[in-house]
N, C-alpha and C positions, 0 to 999 in steps of 0.2 A: 898937282905939283906944288900946291900951296902949303903954307905953314900957318899954324895957330900958336898962340901962347897958352900952354897948359899950366894951370895952377893947381897944385896938389891940395885937395880940400882938407887934408889933415895937417900938413906942415906949412902950407902957404907958399912953398917954394915954387917958382915958375921957371919955365924953359920953353924954347920953341920945339914944336913937334909937327910932323906931317899931318895934313888934313885927313888923308887916307892912311890909316895906320892900324897896327895891331896893338894888343894890350901891352906888349913889351915896350912900345913907344911912350906909353903913359905912366907906367909904374913898374918897379921891379917885381918879378914873378918867378916862381919855380917852374912854371909851365913853359916848355920850349916854344909852343906856338907852331902850328903846322904851316901857316902861310907867311911867316915872317920873312923868309928869304925870297918869296915871290912878290913882296910888296913893291919893289922898284918896277917890275914889269907890269903889275896891276896899275900903278900910277901912270905909266906910259900909255897903256891901253885906254884908260879913262881920258887922259889928255887928248889922245888922238880922236876919240869919239866926240869930244867937246870942240875940237878945232874946226 
């Protein structure tokens, strides 16, 4: 459920992003990503395992 500050290595632009995330969380992409919509439930499951 944590966040990190992602810094784009090319542009230097930074923004918060989830610790458990897919490539769409880090940079723009043409790939739709097959797990992107499942990320919230994956984060919930990991949080429950760590609790």
